[in-house]
N, C-alpha and C positions, 0 to 999 in steps of 0.2 A: 199333141204332145208337147204343147206350150213352148215350141221352138227349141227344144232339147235335140241337139244333133248327135245321132248314134251312127258310128261306122264300125263295120266288121272287116278286119284285114286278115286275108288268108296268106299263108306263107308255105311254098313248096307245093308238091304233089298232093299231100293230104289236105292241108289247109285249103288250097284252091278247089279241091274236089269237093269240100264242104260247102264252099261259097256256091258252086254251080247247083247244089241240091237245095240251097237256101233260096236261090233265085227261083227255082221251080215251085217252091212252096209260096212264093210271093209274100214274104214276110214285109209287112207294110212299114214305111216310114224308117226304114234302115238302109244306109247306103253301103256298098261293098268296094273293096280295094284289094286287087290280087298282086302279089309280089312273087317273083321267081327268078332263078338265075338263067332260065331257058326260055327263049322266045317262042319256041314250038309250044311249049306248056301253057304260055300266056295267051296264045292264039286259041286254045281250047277253052278258054275262060268266057263265060257269058256275062261279063260285068263291063261297064264303062271304064273304070279307072284301073289301069294296069301299069306296074312298075317293074322294069328290068332292072335287075341289080347291077350297079355300076359304082364308079368312085364317088358319084355325087348322090349316092342313096339317101343320105340325110336331108339334103335339100328337095329331093323328090317326095320324101315322106312328109316333110313339113308342109310342103304345098297341097298333098292330098288330104292332110288332116286339118285344113282350115275350117273353121266354124264347126268344130267337134267338140262335144262335151263329154262324151263317153266312147271309148274305143274298145272293141274286143279284138285280141290278136290271137289267131288260131294256128297251131303248128303241132308237128310231130317231132320227137327228139331223135329219131333213129339217124337223121342225117346232121352232122355237126353244123353245116352251113345254116341250116335252119335255125338252130339255136343263136348263132351270130346275128342273123337278120331280126330275129325276134327281139334280142337285146337292143339292137340299134332303133328298131321301130318303137320299142316301149320307152327308151331313153328320150327320144325325140318328143314322144307324146307327153310324158311327164314334164318335161321343160316347158312345154306349151300349156301346162296347167290342166291337162285332160285326164279325167278319171280313167285309168288304164288297167284292163283286166286281161291277163293272158290265160287262155285255155290251152293246155298243153297235154298231149297224150304220150305217155312213156312207153318204152318197147316191152315186148313180151318177156324179155329177160331181166327187166329192171323192176325194183320195188318203188321206184319213183323217188327215192331218197339219195339224192346225189347233189353234187356241187352245182351243176348246171341250173337246177330248181333255185337254188340259193341265189345265184348270180342274177337270175330273172326277177326274183323278189326284190332285189336292191334297186330295180329301175321300174318297178310296176307298183300298183296299188294291191292287187290281189292276184295270185297264181292259182287257178283251179287246175288241179292234177287229175288226169284220167289214167290210172295204172292199168294197162291192158292185162298185165300179168294176174291181177286180181280177178278180171273177167274170165280168164282162162281157169283159174282156180275154182271159180264158182260153177263152171260148166266145162268139165274135162273133155267133153264130146264135141265141143264148138269147133266148126270148121273155120278156115281162115276168112272165107267170104262172109259167114255170119258174123265173125268177130269184128271185121272192118265194118260191116254195116251197122252194127251195135255201136262202135266207136263213133262213127259219123252221126247216128241219131243222138248220141249224148252231147256231142259238140253243139248241135243244133238246139237242143233242149236247154243247154246252158244258156245260150244267147236269148232264146224265146223267154225263158223263165224271167230273167232280169229286165228285158226290155218290156215285157208284158205288165211287170209291176209299175213301170213308169208311165206307159202309154195307154193301158186299158183302163177304161172307167170302171171302177168297182164299188161295191157298197162300203167296204172299208179300203181307203185308198193309201197308197204310199206315192210320194213324189220323188223327183230326182235328188233333193236334198237328203231325204231319208235314205236313199239308196247310197249317196255319197259318203254319208257317215258310216254305213255298215261296211262298205268296200274300201274306203279311203285307208291306205297304209296298214292293211290288215294281213299281209304275208300270204301263207298258203290257205286256200280254201277247198272245202269238199261239198259237192252237191249230191243229193239223192232225191228220189222220187218214189211216191206211193200212190195207189188207187185202191178204192174200196167201194162196195156196193151192197145195199140190203141192210139190215138191221145192225150189222157189225161193221159198217163201213169205216167208221173212225179206226176201230182196232185194226182192221185189215190194212188200211193205209199207213197207219204209223208202224205197223210191224214190217211192212215193206221197206220203209226207211231205215228202221233200226237194223234190219238184216241185209242191207246193202253191202255188196262186196266191197265197196270203198269205205265203209265205216269202221270196220273192225280195228280194235286196238287204238282208236285215237284218244288223245287228250281232250279234256273238257274246253268248249269253245266260249270266248267272251262275247262273240257276236253271233246271232242266229237270225236269219232272214227267211220268212215264210211266205208262200203264196198258196192260198187256198182257194180252189175252185169248186163250186157244187151248185146243186139245183136249188129252186126257190124253196124246198121244203127243209132245208138244213136249219137245224136250231142254234141258237146262241150257245146252248150248253155244248153242243157238239164242236163248235169252234173253239170254245175255252178248253174241252178236252184235249184237242189237238195240240194247242199251245203248251198245256200243263205236261202231257206226255213228252213232248219234244224237250221242253226245258228240263225236266227231271232227268232225261237220259244224256242230254248232251251239254246243259249248262254248266258253266263254272260259277264261282262266287261274283255277284254282281254283274251277270250276264246281261247284255242289251238285246232284247229281242223285239224285233218289229215284224207285223204280218199285215198282209192285205187279203181282202176276200172279194172274189169276182163271182157274180152270180150268172150261171149258164143254164137257160131253160131245158137244154137237151140233156143234162145230167141229173135228171129226176131220181132221187134215192141213190145217188152216186156222190162221190167225193175224190178230189185229185189234190194232192199235197206235194208241193216242191219245197225244198229246203236247201239253203246254203249256210254252212257253218264255217267260221273263220276266226282269226285272232285267238289261237290256241293258247291255253295257259301252259306254262314251262314247268 
């Protein structure tokens, strides 16, 4: 990974629960930091770096984030204390010159359009919002267990998507400088994912992205970041079609689009597309 230091900070019950799941997945070359107001909760964490919230929180965070180039801050907004901690962590990280990405799940009763998000945008580079209300609207029969499992999966996919662009060797590569351009000072971001197989794999994958519950009624984006993973049979025209469809649907005037392509021999006749759009036109 060319010496790029990436850390994932979990805050509160939800954020730290996601950290434990990420540890189980053995995501390589990423370090974890857990933060909580309760020592018992920290004791349940399977990570080395743990911070109990206290008056010297800023100093503890600064120490934990040494030698870090990119930090993900995972939190859930139902507890006000989580928002306050996320704000402090992000502010410290930005002051240290670290590329700072907050991934935040909003509550079932929220549309994700609130002052707390705006406050977090002020002290971060990008805030990726996961509106749980939209997941419920997309599947009214979903149970709480399934909803929270889906939420955690999306948290993890957000981190994997961006880190894989940096650390995985692909046929068409992006590096940390590319990602920094796309995420730096970009405000709110939305991520969507799509998969397809067979003759219409590109159409199927892009339709899943376009129909994502998070995507509806969004303004056009000035920055689009794509990761395309497919088998060795994928054609250049297929890759061009993906970028063209995404740009036509989501791109604003003078949109900056960057994309990477990773070949996976296990994805014969299949394609997986991951997209982050940000820097929305006003």
